[in-house]
C-alpha positions as MATLAB code, in Angstrom:
seq = 'MLFPLVCPAQNYAWGKPGEQSTVAQLLKSADREVDTTQPYAELWVGTHVSGPAKVVNENGKEEQLLEDLLKADPSLQSLNDISEKEKGNLPYLFKILSVNKALSIQAHPDIPLAKQLHAEFPKIYKDDNHKPEMACAITEFEALAGFQSVETILGNISNTPELKLLLEEPMAELESSKLESREMLKTLFSALMKSNNEFVEEQAMNLKSRLQSVGEEITMPDKLALRLCNEYPGDVGVFCAYFMCYRCLKPGQAVFLGANEPHAYLKGDCAEVMARSDNVVRAGLTPKLRDVETLCSMLTYSEPHSHGFFPPGNVLSPFNRDEKTNVYAPPDPNVHEFELERTIVPKGESYIPKTSDYGCVILVLSGSAKAKCSDEDFEFRRGKTFFQAAGSQIEIEASATDDLMYFRTTTKGAISP';
ca = [
     -63.743  -38.555    7.404;
     -65.418  -41.740    6.824;
     -64.044  -45.201    7.128;
     -66.219  -48.437    6.056;
     -65.941  -50.971    8.511;
     -66.320  -55.001    8.611;
     -67.550  -56.078   11.522;
     -67.913  -59.667   13.577;
     -71.260  -61.765   14.445;
     -71.408  -63.924   17.356;
     -73.125  -67.112   16.600;
     -74.552  -67.764   20.244;
     -77.101  -70.366   20.451;
     -79.846  -67.977   21.629;
     -79.707  -66.537   18.296;
     -82.345  -66.561   15.514;
     -81.400  -69.478   12.858;
     -80.054  -68.318    9.436;
     -81.562  -65.634    7.330;
     -84.352  -65.283   10.008;
     -82.033  -63.197   11.934;
     -81.600  -59.722   11.282;
     -77.926  -60.065   12.006;
     -77.722  -62.355    9.075;
     -79.743  -60.441    7.076;
     -77.564  -57.268    7.450;
     -74.461  -59.271    6.955;
     -75.948  -60.735    3.642;
     -76.886  -57.321    2.601;
     -73.335  -55.887    3.076;
     -71.972  -58.919    0.950;
     -70.769  -61.248    3.761;
     -71.196  -65.029    3.719;
     -74.058  -66.434    5.899;
     -74.229  -70.101    7.020;
     -77.974  -70.811    6.891;
     -77.426  -73.709    9.440;
     -76.131  -71.379   12.046;
     -77.995  -69.129   14.809;
     -76.694  -65.359   14.048;
     -77.159  -63.612   17.727;
     -75.093  -60.586   17.759;
     -73.288  -58.131   15.591;
     -70.568  -56.052   17.285;
     -69.261  -52.568   16.027;
     -66.735  -51.310   18.195;
     -63.133  -51.988   19.268;
     -63.513  -54.725   21.813;
     -60.931  -57.239   21.714;
     -63.431  -60.250   21.748;
     -65.186  -58.798   18.406;
     -63.175  -55.697   16.849;
     -64.116  -53.955   13.832;
     -61.718  -53.610   10.599;
     -61.406  -51.153    8.554;
     -61.807  -51.677    4.813;
     -60.404  -50.222    1.757;
     -61.864  -49.136   -1.644;
     -61.941  -52.777   -2.799;
     -63.589  -54.194    0.221;
     -60.575  -55.792    1.699;
     -59.982  -55.663    5.493;
     -56.607  -53.385    5.819;
     -56.495  -52.875    9.866;
     -58.005  -52.996   13.185;
     -60.274  -49.826   13.793;
     -58.126  -49.548   17.149;
     -54.771  -49.451   15.269;
     -56.263  -46.649   12.971;
     -57.088  -44.433   15.875;
     -54.080  -45.441   17.757;
     -52.029  -44.141   14.917;
     -54.000  -40.771   14.734;
     -55.838  -40.035   17.711;
     -57.709  -36.891   16.308;
     -59.913  -39.288   14.259;
     -61.178  -40.539   17.691;
     -61.622  -37.238   19.769;
     -61.129  -33.605   19.117;
     -60.458  -33.388   22.872;
     -57.183  -34.824   24.746;
     -57.630  -38.296   25.623;
     -55.305  -40.417   27.820;
     -52.800  -43.140   26.461;
     -55.141  -45.900   27.840;
     -58.318  -44.530   25.973;
     -56.494  -44.065   22.580;
     -57.760  -46.635   20.142;
     -60.294  -47.942   22.696;
     -63.568  -46.729   21.959;
     -65.592  -46.452   25.426;
     -68.799  -47.671   23.824;
     -69.896  -50.971   21.897;
     -72.725  -50.896   19.706;
     -74.603  -54.160   18.890;
     -77.556  -55.700   16.761;
     -79.116  -58.592   18.347;
     -81.465  -61.333   17.233;
     -83.046  -62.905   19.893;
     -84.823  -66.412   19.579;
     -85.054  -67.914   22.866;
     -84.314  -66.471   26.188;
     -81.148  -65.154   27.516;
     -79.584  -65.757   31.014;
     -80.749  -64.281   34.348;
     -77.861  -61.837   34.286;
     -76.553  -58.387   35.690;
     -73.190  -56.776   35.196;
     -71.296  -55.368   37.665;
     -70.672  -51.650   38.481;
     -66.744  -50.477   38.344;
     -65.457  -51.383   41.703;
     -67.077  -55.048   41.669;
     -65.777  -55.434   37.676;
     -62.273  -54.701   39.082;
     -62.339  -57.230   41.625;
     -63.882  -59.985   39.792;
     -61.132  -59.170   36.816;
     -58.514  -59.485   39.490;
     -59.846  -62.543   40.960;
     -60.951  -64.392   37.853;
     -59.429  -63.157   34.740;
     -60.567  -66.180   32.581;
     -64.154  -65.545   33.549;
     -64.563  -61.964   33.784;
     -61.971  -60.578   30.911;
     -63.096  -56.825   31.730;
     -62.190  -54.422   34.646;
     -65.025  -52.234   33.558;
     -68.863  -51.667   34.314;
     -71.279  -52.543   31.425;
     -74.457  -50.237   31.827;
     -76.390  -50.904   28.612;
     -79.296  -49.549   26.620;
     -81.532  -51.669   23.910;
     -83.882  -49.877   21.495;
     -86.327  -52.276   19.696;
     -86.271  -52.765   16.207;
     -88.966  -55.312   16.024;
     -91.226  -55.883   18.924;
     -88.734  -56.799   21.638;
     -89.569  -58.613   24.868;
     -87.458  -58.614   28.113;
     -87.527  -59.121   31.659;
     -85.690  -56.137   33.325;
     -85.743  -55.164   37.307;
     -87.974  -56.706   40.165;
     -91.478  -56.531   40.513;
     -92.968  -55.126   44.146;
     -92.545  -57.288   46.984;
     -96.448  -57.222   47.523;
     -96.708  -58.552   43.793;
     -94.083  -61.104   44.348;
     -95.500  -62.447   47.947;
     -99.003  -62.508   45.918;
     -97.273  -64.786   42.890;
     -95.593  -67.110   45.447;
     -98.971  -67.498   47.438;
    -100.761  -68.329   43.877;
     -98.054  -70.370   42.622;
     -98.133  -73.815   44.205;
     -94.759  -74.934   43.079;
     -93.011  -72.036   44.054;
     -94.463  -71.840   47.256;
     -92.934  -75.235   48.145;
     -89.536  -74.323   46.700;
     -89.592  -70.968   49.199;
     -91.491  -72.638   52.026;
     -88.934  -72.235   54.334;
     -87.628  -68.700   53.760;
     -91.461  -67.796   53.779;
     -91.899  -68.837   56.967;
     -88.978  -66.953   58.510;
     -90.166  -64.037   57.113;
     -93.365  -64.224   58.665;
     -91.638  -63.836   62.133;
     -89.020  -61.114   61.031;
     -89.281  -57.461   60.414;
     -87.259  -56.972   57.372;
     -87.309  -54.049   55.025;
     -88.749  -54.779   51.339;
     -85.242  -54.742   49.858;
     -84.169  -57.225   52.307;
     -87.342  -59.506   52.029;
     -86.621  -59.672   48.148;
     -82.992  -60.405   48.540;
     -84.099  -63.154   51.090;
     -86.851  -64.716   48.736;
     -84.629  -64.434   45.577;
     -81.574  -65.647   46.808;
     -83.293  -68.810   48.619;
     -84.975  -69.477   45.127;
     -81.578  -69.154   42.799;
     -79.898  -71.466   45.637;
     -82.554  -73.916   45.782;
     -81.599  -77.790   45.446;
     -81.343  -78.416   41.617;
     -83.411  -81.749   41.939;
     -85.986  -79.992   43.657;
     -85.855  -77.224   41.540;
     -86.538  -79.626   38.461;
     -89.274  -81.423   39.846;
     -91.171  -78.425   40.795;
     -90.580  -76.640   37.269;
     -91.868  -80.113   35.552;
     -94.808  -79.902   37.851;
     -95.254  -76.347   37.067;
     -95.518  -77.075   33.322;
     -97.922  -79.968   33.939;
    -100.339  -77.900   35.603;
    -100.077  -74.958   33.589;
    -100.618  -77.107   30.285;
    -103.780  -78.433   31.851;
    -105.508  -75.253   32.762;
    -105.249  -73.969   29.312;
    -105.597  -70.367   28.172;
    -106.781  -68.804   31.247;
    -103.686  -68.216   32.982;
    -101.924  -65.044   34.236;
     -99.152  -63.189   32.130;
     -96.251  -64.596   34.370;
     -97.780  -68.108   34.151;
     -97.766  -67.818   30.421;
     -93.913  -66.815   30.210;
     -92.887  -69.500   33.033;
     -94.850  -71.984   30.537;
     -92.817  -70.605   27.761;
     -89.457  -70.819   29.697;
     -90.342  -74.528   30.769;
     -90.464  -75.271   27.175;
     -86.637  -73.349   26.469;
     -85.130  -74.093   29.596;
     -86.773  -77.375   30.860;
     -86.179  -77.711   34.487;
     -84.261  -74.547   35.118;
     -84.423  -72.203   38.047;
     -84.770  -69.296   35.771;
     -88.252  -70.512   35.005;
     -89.354  -69.123   38.326;
     -88.148  -65.497   37.647;
     -91.285  -64.835   35.670;
     -92.768  -64.567   38.926;
     -90.107  -62.222   40.412;
     -89.006  -59.863   37.562;
     -90.935  -57.315   35.553;
     -91.905  -58.272   31.841;
     -91.632  -55.593   29.171;
     -92.900  -55.654   25.684;
     -91.112  -52.804   23.351;
     -92.593  -51.487   20.297;
     -90.045  -50.657   17.313;
     -88.271  -47.353   18.432;
     -88.796  -47.715   22.352;
     -85.913  -48.304   24.569;
     -84.776  -49.379   27.833;
     -81.666  -48.542   30.031;
     -80.517  -51.219   32.463;
     -77.586  -49.936   34.984;
     -74.916  -51.866   36.758;
     -76.163  -54.678   39.294;
     -79.938  -54.892   37.903;
     -81.329  -58.019   36.873;
     -82.345  -58.618   33.358;
     -83.144  -61.271   30.623;
     -83.848  -60.560   26.896;
     -86.461  -62.822   25.727;
     -87.270  -62.216   21.935;
     -86.880  -60.191   19.174;
     -84.448  -57.854   17.606;
     -82.629  -54.519   19.003;
     -79.872  -52.105   18.678;
     -77.916  -52.245   21.685;
     -74.942  -49.964   23.318;
     -73.201  -50.218   26.352;
     -70.107  -49.444   27.954;
     -67.057  -51.359   26.556;
     -67.116  -54.420   28.702;
     -68.181  -57.798   27.951;
     -68.645  -59.243   31.845;
     -72.000  -61.124   32.583;
     -72.746  -62.708   35.698;
     -75.336  -65.260   35.085;
     -77.428  -67.505   37.459;
     -80.550  -69.193   35.466;
     -81.452  -69.799   31.868;
     -78.311  -70.916   30.644;
     -75.779  -73.690   29.856;
     -72.905  -71.528   30.570;
     -71.073  -70.820   33.854;
     -73.576  -69.483   36.693;
     -72.134  -67.440   39.617;
     -75.255  -67.555   41.626;
     -73.432  -66.347   44.750;
     -71.888  -63.489   43.150;
     -75.264  -62.318   41.303;
     -77.528  -62.526   44.621;
     -74.880  -60.332   46.561;
     -74.592  -57.806   43.750;
     -78.031  -56.763   42.798;
     -79.669  -53.687   44.110;
     -83.039  -55.263   44.660;
     -84.734  -52.155   44.058;
     -88.529  -52.203   43.402;
     -90.295  -50.376   40.617;
     -90.928  -47.483   42.586;
     -88.041  -46.830   44.912;
     -85.106  -46.636   42.279;
     -83.140  -43.675   42.772;
     -82.904  -42.109   39.400;
     -84.919  -44.333   36.994;
     -86.635  -47.580   37.436;
     -84.790  -50.597   35.749;
     -86.552  -51.431   32.138;
     -88.919  -48.615   32.214;
     -89.119  -47.195   28.580;
     -86.947  -44.352   27.913;
     -88.169  -40.848   26.310;
     -86.131  -40.030   23.574;
     -85.609  -36.392   22.499;
     -85.376  -35.086   19.460;
     -82.294  -33.832   17.723;
     -84.316  -32.518   14.681;
     -87.148  -33.577   12.863;
     -85.030  -36.696   11.335;
     -83.443  -37.884   14.321;
     -84.199  -39.197   18.114;
     -81.542  -39.399   20.579;
     -81.784  -42.219   23.541;
     -79.094  -41.178   26.449;
     -78.708  -42.920   29.553;
     -80.517  -41.544   32.317;
     -78.071  -42.382   34.928;
     -75.845  -39.057   35.111;
     -72.701  -41.449   36.031;
     -72.815  -43.155   32.857;
     -71.079  -40.757   30.232;
     -69.781  -43.716   27.591;
     -72.412  -43.557   25.037;
     -75.594  -42.398   23.715;
     -77.431  -43.553   20.703;
     -79.161  -41.556   17.724;
     -82.080  -43.462   15.616;
     -82.313  -41.342   12.142;
     -84.915  -41.616    9.608;
     -84.340  -39.831    6.276;
     -87.742  -39.975    3.878;
     -86.941  -41.144    0.428;
     -85.984  -38.382   -2.080;
     -84.783  -36.120    1.105;
     -81.137  -34.613    2.181;
     -80.071  -34.594    5.638;
     -76.632  -33.259    7.191;
     -76.619  -34.635   10.637;
     -74.843  -32.757   13.542;
     -70.980  -33.326   13.845;
     -69.694  -34.911   16.810;
     -66.491  -34.131   19.019;
     -65.922  -37.553   19.625;
     -65.705  -40.602   16.779;
     -69.041  -42.296   15.846;
     -70.088  -45.721   14.540;
     -72.966  -46.003   11.971;
     -74.725  -49.013   11.036;
     -77.568  -48.532    8.199;
     -80.717  -50.601    9.216;
     -82.678  -50.114    6.191;
     -82.795  -48.132    2.837;
     -80.216  -46.573    0.666;
     -78.442  -43.094    0.366;
     -75.469  -41.555   -1.160;
     -73.172  -40.191    1.306;
     -70.453  -37.480    0.949;
     -67.726  -37.142    3.528;
     -64.373  -35.094    3.207;
     -65.083  -34.785   -0.689;
     -65.328  -38.471   -0.595;
     -68.317  -40.419   -1.947;
     -70.242  -43.491    0.005;
     -72.800  -45.692   -0.640;
     -75.165  -46.260    2.638;
     -77.262  -49.202    2.185;
     -78.657  -51.871    4.753;
     -76.095  -53.665    6.529;
     -73.057  -51.209    5.939;
     -71.042  -49.868    8.942;
     -68.764  -47.072    9.169;
     -66.558  -45.250   11.554;
     -67.027  -41.357   11.401;
     -64.072  -39.477   12.419;
     -64.519  -36.535   15.352;
     -65.650  -33.425   13.815;
     -65.841  -34.839   10.158;
     -69.640  -33.699    8.527;
     -71.436  -36.078    6.277;
     -74.015  -35.245    3.762;
     -76.857  -37.577    2.805;
     -79.082  -37.930    0.067;
     -81.742  -40.801    0.700;
     -82.518  -42.601   -2.690;
     -85.883  -41.912   -4.500;
     -87.341  -45.416   -3.850;
     -86.861  -45.949   -0.055;
     -86.567  -44.137    3.246;
     -83.148  -44.425    5.038;
     -82.914  -45.649    8.670;
     -79.817  -45.819   10.712;
     -78.244  -45.904   14.118;
     -75.288  -43.736   15.149;
     -73.491  -44.215   18.614;
     -70.990  -41.705   20.181;
     -70.264  -40.817   23.543;
     -72.612  -39.060   25.793;
     -72.757  -35.091   25.165;
     -70.092  -35.319   22.288;
     -72.835  -33.593   19.824;
     -74.521  -30.399   20.808;
     -77.984  -30.805   21.482;
];
């Protein structure tokens, strides 16, 4: 069975304005109202309480929460037995993001820390779950993800007078210590993020003035720092350009970000999938609440070459389900809540995607098609979202004029390779 959905948008300040936003474009294509004066940052497709999807009837009217539909008939959610707690609650959350300016320097807690933070500060950290996530670029997509090597960071500090001043004391202490690289990184990053606000603001302004006077012949970290100076004047997050790895994804490329790894999306549009949680620990590039102590204490401080299974922010290599579908799966064996499919059906062609033992959500990114599921006919077109019941099969026939592209999310391993 296939259930058309209506899904909420989030108008965060960092989103692209009005119809410049892919989120707004998708909403408009799906016959939703768009306020062109507002930023459109995210479109949520899932059962999270902060943005739950609703099932609509054949007349396009909202009938009930997707969560309530699944609670009433758990066989729609999974062909296997699931716990009472899981019934109605999809373990994943799918989003479309349209980023106009940098998001906060942030990380997401692992399960033990998420439970602790939720117990102590439930109004701030509203979920007791971890939030590993994966982003697949729709347009060129820029991000900071993970740390550069300590050697590179020390070079950046040496070559950046303003950063050198901010870290003068911890750098002097490190010269006489024999700390391992992980501890050195933690010491330097923590010292930066905890620096005196007025001193940070002064040095950020000095940095901006110096880089503007130099002109075009500046390094990539300098260019990024200057950009961040314009977006968040005087913010300590500006200096993270000298600590973190810069990534620029091409459409179809993806990155995975595990728990306790620092990152910040910078610009562009992406499809994102994550475990069902909205916990974010922030420490820079944001007007929102900052929890610097928690962020600095929770990070893994892994360098690009030292991470146990997959360096944070490295480009993922999808595998081919078949000639039309690429699959992006979390490289962390402990993350099982989600995997993402990206499917392109050429114009005029037919396609039957593999069935899933667990319910899926589908978002049509572009093109149009006729779809049939359980003897019912549906229209696939840009902006439309659906819940596909566990075990159900869809037959798709792309239009003669456009290629069809859609994303489908389910749990890891629910679809046979």
